[in-house]
N, C-alpha and C positions, 0 to 999 in steps of 0.2 A: 130206348138203346141199352140200357144196363139188361144182363142175363140175356141179351139176346145170345142166341145161338144159331151160328151161318153151318151148319153141317146141311147139305144136301142129298138127301137119301130118295127111300123108300115113297114117302107123300109127294115128293116132286112129280116124281114118272108119272103117279098118280092125276096128278093136274095137267101133264104131256099128253098123258090117255085117253080124258075127255074133251080138252080142246083140239083132240086130231082126231073124233071119231067118224068126222064126214068124210076123210082121205080115202082115197081109195085103195084098192088092196094090190098086196103085192104077185107078179107072178102071170096074169092074165096078160093079151093082146090086146087090149084097150089099155092099161095101165102101164104097157112099157113104150106104147105109142100113142100117149094122147091126142088131142087136135090142139090146134096153137091155143083156143082160148083156155086153156087148162097151167098155161105159165103162171108160176107163181108168185104173186104181188112184187118180190123179192125175195135177194139172193143173197150166198156166201160161198166164204170157201171156205173148203177143209182145210183146215190150218194145223202143223206140227208143232207142238211145245210142251209148258209144263203147265200140271192141272196143282192147287195146291187149296183143299180143306182147311177151315179154320173153324176153330171154335172159340166163341167168347166169353169171358167170366170176369166175373165182380172182382175190382183188387182199389185198392185203398194207396195212395200217395201221399209220402210224409217221410219221416225222419227214420223212423224204425222204433222199434220198443226203446221205451229210456231205460237208466240204468243208473241206479243211485248211489250216490258218494257218502260216505258216512268221516264222520268225524271220528277222527284217532288220536291216542296220546292221555295226558289228562287234565284232559276239559280246557277252561279260559272262557275266554268271551270273542267270537266272532265281532271283527272291529270292519271287516271287508269282506263282501260278496258281490259277483260279476253283477252285469245285466240277464234277464232272459235272452234266449237268442241271441245269445256274444259265443261267439266263437273264439276259443282260448288252445294256443300250439304251447308244441313244446318248452319248457324252463320257465314258463308265464304261471303268475300264480292261479289257483283253483279260487283261494277264499286264504285272509289272512284270519290267526289267533292270533291276540295280544301282538296287532302291528307287526309276526313275525307271518312273513306268505308262506303257502303249501303249493307248491308248485306242482305241475303236470308233465309227469314223465313218460315215454312210450315204452310201452312191453305189454306182455301177458300176464307177468308172475305179479302178483302184487309183494308192495315190501311188507315184512311178516314178523322180520327181526331187525333189530339196531345191526347196521354195520360199520364193522370196526377193524381195526390190526390183524392179522392172520383167517379171517372170514372168508372163506370159501363156498361157492358155487352158481347156481344157475343165474340168482337173486343177482351177485355181483358181478356178473359178466353184462347183466340188462342194464344194471345201475351206472359201471360204465364205458358202458357204448352211448347211452344217453349224456351222461357228461364230454364225452368225447364231444359227441355232437354239437353239444353249448359251448363249444371250443377253448375247452381247458384239458392240456396237456401233462407230459412230465411225466405220465406212469401206462402201465402195460395195460389193453382192454383184453383180458382172460376173465379166468373165475375166480382170483384170488386177489383181495383187497389187502395191500402193501402196505407202506406206509408213504410212498410215493402217492396212491390214489388219496390217502389222510389228507395228504399235503396239498394236493387236488382242491378235495374237499374245502377244506379252510376257505382256501382263496371262490371255492363256490357260494360259502356261506357268508363271506364278507360280501360278496357283492350283491348278495338277498339281502341283506341289513341282519343276518339270523347272528348268532353269538356261534364262533369258530372253536366248532369245537371235532371239527377232522371225522367226526362218526355220522353216519345220516341215522334218524330215527326213525320208525315207520308214520309219525305224525308230520313230518317234514314234505311227504309225497302226494301225491295221485296216481298213482301208473293205469292209464287207459290203450290202445288199441294206438291209436293216432290222436290226431284234431279232432276237439270235443267242440259240438255247438250246446250251450248249456239250454236244459231244455223247460225245468220250473226249478225254482227257488224254494226248499223244505223251513227252512228258518231267515229269520230277519238279522241285520245289524244288532247287535247289543245279546241276542239270545247266546247261551249258552255251548258252546263247540260240541255237541252231543247228539249223536246218532246219526238220520241223513240230514246234511247240508242243503244238498241240491240233487234233481238229476240231469244226466246228459246221452246225449244223440250223436251219433258221427254227424259228420258236416254234409253230409251228401242224400241229396233224397235219394231214395228208390218207392217202390211197388212191392207192400205187402196183398198175396193172395190165399183165402182162405180154400184150397183145391178141396174137392170131393172126396173122396180116397177112392170111387170107380173110375175117378180122370186121370190118375197119377203117370196115365200111361201117354198124354199128351206133351208131360215135358221129362226134362232132363237138365240136370246141368251142361250149359252152353248153347243152350236151343233161343234160336232168333225168337223174341216175341213182337208187337206192336200194344206201345201206348197210348188208346185216345183218351182225351182231356175232354172235361165238361167245355163243351161248341163245337167239337168236332177235331176238333188238330190232334192230328197221327206224330207221334214222334218213337223210332227204334227204341228198344229194349233187351234184354237179357236174362234168359234164367239165370243168377248166379247161385241159388241155394233151391235145394226140395228138401224139407223136413222129412223125418222120420218117424218122423212121433205124431201115432194120429189122436185125434181132440175130439171126444163127441161131445154136442152140444143139439140142443133143442132134438133136431128130426134129422142132422146131419152130423156125418162124420169127416172130417176135414183133416191135412197134412197144409202145413204153412209152406207156402211158396214166394221165395225174393225175388223181383225183375232189378235189376240194375239200369238204369238211364243214363247215356253216355254224354247226352246233350243235355246239361243244365241248365242253359238259356229257354232253350224249348218249353218248361214248364212253368216260370214267369212265376210268382209269388206265391203260387200253389203250393198248402200244408194242410193234411186230411182233408184232402179232398178225394171222393167216389171218382175213380176213373174204368175204363172197361178196357182189359187186356187180349189181347187177339194171339190166338195161342193157335200155330200148328199140327195138325191133328194127322193131316196123310199130306201124301206128293206122289204125282205121278209125272213124270218126266218122259220126255221124247213119245208123246203121245199126240195120236190123231184128234181134233177137239171142231165139234162145232156149236153153234147158237144152241143152245136147249131148245127153242121154240120150232127149230127146225126139224128137232123128229116129229115123224107119223106114226096114226099104229097103224098096223098093218090087217087087213082083212082074214090073214093067216092065224093073226097072231104074232105077239112082239113085235118091234120098232122097227119101223125103215127111214128112208132118204130121201130127197125127190131129186135127184141128178139130174141139172139141165145142161142139155149138148145143142149149142144154137137154138134151131125154134122148137125144138123139142124133149120132153123129159122122159124121166122112167126110175122106177122105185126100184133102189135095193135097199137089200137087209142090212141091218148093221146088228151088232152086239153091243152094248151099251157097259160103260165102265162107271168111273168117278163122274161124280157131278159137282160143280166149285166157282164162283163166280159167276153164271148164266150160260156157264158152258157145261162140256159135256162130253166124256172122252168114248169115242165110237173105234168101232172092227169089225172087219167087213171082207168076204171076197173081192176083188175089184175097186175097193174103195182106197184111193191115192189124197194124199196130200196137193192141193189146187185143185179140186174139184168146184164145180161153184152147184150148190143145191142150192134148193126151194127154201124162205123163210115163209111161212102162211102168218097173217098178219092176224 
């Protein structure tokens, strides 16, 4: 199933032609009014609907690429670490150094300097937003670190069991985009707090696809996709991100595509699992369709349909369009929705 391509194109037409070689030609008197014995063994109706062509590519289900957290500050000893696989939320310790917790805050700007009275900037606003979200008040959430902010920080530090300095040092917090899942511990309890301590990922599983660059036209942000899990279970996904940096590896050049899955329960307990991602490569809406094997090869060339009318049949020439899902788009003079056509066995 993996690596399967569901596109139907010229190769399918050749199969249809070889299977229909015994069909009578279009245009003669005998072809338009064949004897009753020439009635087809099965029939189908010309339907109007939507055809969707898909292409299946390989993906990997997991939590995304891990990010390293490095210890900051003046050293010390790691006295507590979370378990691998643990989920950490805002305000909770990521690790402890000399029994002082280093806590998780949400944001995009790492704390790169001490925050103290009269300091201003985006990092101040980000920190104050977190402080307020943790339930501390008495200050205005803005980009200025005031004495009121310092008072709130002292209360926060007291609750954490840290020294009440009113100043926030970079080594006291870890900034991440949101809740994190501990992927791997890089150090152990008792080690010096130096360098990478652990790696983390997001808490929501995603599918990553190394998509060959010549297939980039198949994807765009917001496009619906289907994720097929090992065992055949399918669940809906959405293309969340399409990479812009091409990576050359072996004989392929790819870009990374991220697919999100809303129904996380459908994924069971899978992690780092190979999956198929079914992408919509083309769509034709409001077109006439018939089963693929209803096509017959005409003596004059091209393809037609055997139209059944009561106890007689006649052949009409058709132009074929998209092939998908065992059906083919057809058009031609005199062709209409609801017509009954023969389906050879």
